[in-house]
N, C-alpha and C positions, 0 to 999 in steps of 0.2 A: 650609269646615269637610268636610273628606273624611276617610272612614277607607278605609285602604288593607289587604290582607291580603297576605303574603308568603306564595309558595305554590313549589314545586318544577313538574318536568314529571310525577309521579307523580300518577296519577288526577286530572290535570289539569281533563275536563271535570265528572267529579263534584263537585269538588272547588269550581270555579266556580260552580258550580249553586247548590249549600250556602251559600256566601259571597252570592252575589245574593238570594236569599231570605231572608239574614239582616239585610239592610243597608248590604252594604258597598259602595264605589262604586267602589275600585280592585283590581285584583289585582296586587302587585309581583311579576314574574317573576325570582326569584332563578337566571339561568343560571349562576352558579358553580357551584349544586347540582342541576342538570341531571343525568340521565342520558346524556341525546344532549345535545352542545353546537353541535350541526350548526346552520348557521345556516337552510335549511331547514327545519329541526324549530323552531327558536325563532321564527319566522315565523307557520308554524303554529298557534303556543301565541296569538300574540299576534294574531294572526285570531281564535280559538276565545273567550279573552278579548273581547272587543271584538264581538264577533256575539252575545255574550247582554248587550250595553247595558251592560259596565262600561269603565273605562279601564285600561290598562297601566301599569307604571314598569317598562322593561328595568332589569335591575340584573345587571352583573359584578363581583363586589365582587373588590376584589385580594386575595389571600394576607397583603398588612401590615394591614389592615384585617378580618380575619375571614372571608373570602373563601376560594374553594380558585383554584389556577392552572388556568387554562383558555387553552388555545395560539392559540386562534384569537379570542382577545377583540376584537382591533382588527377585524375584518374583520365580527362579531358586531355590532359599535357602527355599523359601516359602512353595514349593509345592513338591521339592525333598526329603527337608531334612524331613521330618517322615517318608518317606520310604526308607532310606538310613540309614546301623549301625553306620556309624562315618560321621560326617561333620565336614568341616575345615575349619575355618575361620582366620584369619591374627589377630595377636592383634594389628599392626595397625589400622585398621577398629572397634576403640573404640563404633564409631557412632553405627554400625550396630550388634554389637555382641550383646544387648541385644534380640532385634527383632528375628535371627539367634537364643539363648537359648530356645525360648518360640514356633522357627518351631521347633527345634528338639525335644524339650518335648512333644510333641505332638506324635510324636511316640515312640518306643523304643532304637533308637539311641543314639549314645556318644557326645558329643561337643570336638573336639579340635582346640585348640586356640594356633595358632604356631607364630614363631618370626621366622625370617631369618635376618642372615649378612654373604653375598657373601665375604667380604673382610677381616674380622677380627673376633675373639674370645673375644667379651667384657671383663673388667673384672667381676670378680667370683660375685661381689655383684649386678652388674648388671644382670648378669644370674640368679641369686636367685631372684631379684626384678622381672622379668620377669615369674619365674617360679609363684610364690605370688600373681601377678598381676594377671597372666592367670586365676588362682583359682577366684581369687573376680571377675574375670567375669563370671565364673561359667562352666570354663572347666574342664569336667571331665577327660580330658591327655593335658595338657600343653607339648609344641611341642617346641624346642629348634633347630635349623639349621644354625650352625656358620662354619663359613671356620677357620681353623687354621695356624698359620706363626711358630708352632714348638709344639715339642714335650709335651710338658710342656702345652699349649693351651686343647690338646686334655685329657689329664690326669687331668687338673680343670674340663673341661665338666662334665667328668665321676667320677669325686669325689664328685662334688657337686650332680649332681644323686642320689649318695649314700646317702648323706647328709638328701635331700629332701625328706619325704615319700609322697607315692601314686603313682600312674599311670604315666607315661612320656613317652616323646618321646626326646631319646638325639641324635642327628647328628651332627659329625666333619665331614666338608665334604672335599673333595678332594682326593688323593691318601694320603697325608700322614694321614688323619681323617677315613681310610678307615676301619682301626680297630675298631673302633666304631659300625661300622654297625652289627659287629660278639658280641664284646665284651662289648656293651651297654646293652645288655640283663641280665649279670651281675650287674651290677649298678642301676639297676629299670627300664630302656629302655624297654617298652612293643611291639612295632611296629619296624620294618626295613623295610627300603624298598630298594630293588632290582629292577634291570633292566630287560628286557624282551630282546627286537630289538634296543632299544636306550636309551640312559641313560637322566633323566629328570634332573638332579644335576650333579655335579663334585661329582668321587667320590664310585658310586655307585656299589656295585658287580652284576656280573649277577647271574638272580633268579638261577639258577641249581649247579652254586657254593655255592652260600649262603645255599641255602636247605643242600647241601654234609656238609659242615661247621657246620651248625647245627646241622644235626645228628653225626658227628662227636664229637664236644665239650658239648652239650648238653643231648646227647640221645635219641631225639624226633624227 
């Protein structure tokens, strides 16, 4: 039942300090949004976050799923994944997943294999196959982030999470899906993503608000 905050490398030290003081557990380093994507800089950012007592998610999101092109993406995964607590790679990057999984195994972190659809929530059988395919590729934590067009879409995603055992991340995006960022914990979602100053995905709840809601409803 952890809360992650996506950040770039802009004013990172100050933002990490604030995120930690507000109650964040994890910093997602959105390297595809960094001004400096050199491997050395990325590792320095990981060290900075961890030195403040927070965990890291290393994410170099592909352009196909909302990120920006990073020419040295695989090299970043190779050298930085072993020192990050979590590493996120998209299910659509199937050719790269086996190598990234091996990089993660060299350390003590966990592999997140993610699936995004910014337009719709696919049929339940598709979502179920996404979870299972992610696990077949070696995901420790499959992640689904989809856009609902009805409250039924939100319910379908959460109910599926309850049916499929094991750790997972379930996100229904947009204002309609915001409830999933709190209620997802009940249905087996282990990480929720909150915003600090800017939102990286539609429907993210501000960090301080989500931390207070977690305290109120989960007593943690």
